[in-house]
N, C-alpha and C positions, 0 to 999 in steps of 0.2 A: 516532728517532737511526736508527743507521747501521753497520754495519758494515763493512771496505777488507778486501774479497774477493783483489783481484789490481790491481797496477797498470801502466797497458801507460804507451808512449814514444805523447807527441801532439807535431805541430808547434811550435815555440812561435813563429812566424811560422802561422798560424790561429788567425785571430778569429775565432771558429767562430757561427759565426749556427744552423744545424740540425743535427741530425745523427739520421744514421737504422740500421737491423744487418739487414743480408740474406739470406742464404744466404753465411753466412760472410766478408763485407764488412762493411764498415763506407765508408759513403754522406758526407759532408758538404761544407754550407755556409758556405764564407766573406766576410765583408763586409770593407768600408773601402771606398773608390775606389779607384781602378788598382789593388785587390789582392783583387776577390774573384773565385769559385772556384767551383766547383762538381769536388769529385772523391770520388775511391775509394781510400779507406785500409787496410788491412790492421791487423786489432788486434791481431794479435802483437806487430810494432815501430813501425807506424806512419806505414811508407813506405806515402809513393803514387805507386799504384800507375795512378795517371790523373788525367787533371785539364783543363777548361776555367774560363778566365779569362774575365771580364763583360767588354762594352764599361766605357770608363771612367766613363762616361754611370749605370749603376746601382748600384746596394752593397745586393750581397748580403745576403737576408733569411732566415728560414727555408725547411726544403722537408720535403717526405713521395715517399715516394713512393707512388701511386699505381695499382696495375696493373702496367704493362708504362711506365711515364716519373712521370719525374721534376719538381717541381713547384716551384718557388722563385719567391718571392719579393723584391720589392726596396724597398728603407726609405716612400721619398719621391715614387720614382715611378708607382707607384700601377698599377705592371703586372707581372705575374707570367708566368716562362721558362720551358715545359715542351718538355722534354729526354726525348728516348729514354734508356731507362735501361741500352742497354747501349752503343749506339757516342757518349750527349754528346749528340747533330745536334739539334741545338734546330725540335722541332715544329714548335707555333706561342708564342702570347701571350693572356694576354688580359685581364681591367684593372679594379679594386675599384675603391671611392670611399673608403676608409682606406686610410693607410698599412699597410703591411707588415713583420708584427713575425715570429707564428710559425703554422706549418702544422700541424696533419697529419690524420687520419679516421679514421670510426672503420664503414668496409664500406662506409658508405651516402654518407653526405657529407666535403666536404669540413670539418675544420673550425680557423677565424684566428684569430689577433691582434690591435690593432695601439695595444698600447701600453696603452689604458685597460683599465676595470673587465670588458668584451663583449667575447663571443666568442661570432665569428659561422659558421651550419653554412650553407654555401653545397653545394652542386646540383654532383659533379665530372664531368658533363660543359661542362652549358653557362654554368655559375661565377657562378650568379643566388641571393642570399641566401634563403633557404627559411628561415632564423629565428633568432635570436638570441636566447643568457644573462645578466644583470650578476653578472658573481661579488660573493661573501659573504659576510664569514668575521658570521657568527652576523647584527649591522646591521650592521657597519661593509665598508662599499666597499673591494673588492679592485684596486689596480690597480696597473698597469705587469707587469700578463702578454706574459710575453717565449719563449724557445723551449716547442711543446708536445706533449706526444705520449700516447699513449691505451692506456691499458693494463689491460686487466683491467675493462675495464667505464668506465674513469675519466680523466678530462682530467690528469695532471698536467703542472702553468707553470713554468719559472722561473717570480721578482717575481725583472723590474731591479736592478741594486745588490744585490742582495742573500746572500744563504745558503742562503736560502731554497725549498722545493718547496714550492706549494701541491699539493694533489691534491684536485680535482671534481668538480661530478658534474655531469654531461653534460641531465640533464633538469631538472635549475632553477637549477643554479650556486652552491649550496655547496659550501665549503671544506669537507669532508670530515678531513681532519689534513696535519698541516705536517712535510715532510721537513728536519730543520735539517741542513743539512753544515758550519757552520765550521769552519774549518778541517783542511780533508779535504786541503790541500797544502800544508804550508810546510817551508820559507819560498816565502812569497810570488814569483810565476815574473818582474814584477819591479813597475816601482813604480808603472808606469799604474795610475791608477782607475780607466776601464774594462775591464780583466780580470778584468772577474766570472765566476764560473759560469754556465755555461749551455752547454748539451746538452745530451741524456734523449735516450736509445735505448733500444727494449726487445725483447731477445732472447728471443722468444714460446716456440717451441721448446726451451732449455733456464733460460728462465725465469729469464733476468739483467739487470737493472739495470746501466747506465753509461752514467755524467758525464763533463762536461769543466769546462772553462771557454776566454774566451776567448785567447786569445795563455797557456796552459797548456802548458805540456813532459809532462805525464801524463792520462795520462783513465784514472779509475776504472772496478773495478767491484763496483758494493755492496749488500746486503741491508740 
């Protein structure tokens, strides 16, 4: 279960793919061809403070902050874009063999999802695969793993087209628990079927969990 502590404004045109909280600001990756971007956002007001739009050939996906670099996946291009956190200047790109859905890290490895039941652990310097885990709840395979956030030694994952977050062991892939966020936004801001829960950010200093969705007009702090 969950409690809503606070609701904040969120850009209803943002097709949220990745969400990060750092030093009082949100960093967000948005998707859709011709509308994909990375952006720096003021949490309290939802105002976009800084934005860089992707080339129209890219569909932006999950994103994480590694040291002073923002690393953004793309959906089917098998290409990640690496930016300077402050300037949003693109520094480099790297490729990976799967689709790109969600991205986070555990201070040693990048963790990537591709919509399957597998999570991939990558070397953050070479972007080569180190290991992988399969995610299961008991004997049931859990696929459609999407946006990721590493929180207190666990991987939190959005499940695409659902209102649930999975809490996953990074060692075994076992689902440790579920957070059911059904009804958190009511009414739904748009009738679009893909305007679903997606986006998890954690404020480690204040121990705050933030969630939103694609094309949602609100972002929620929950406990």
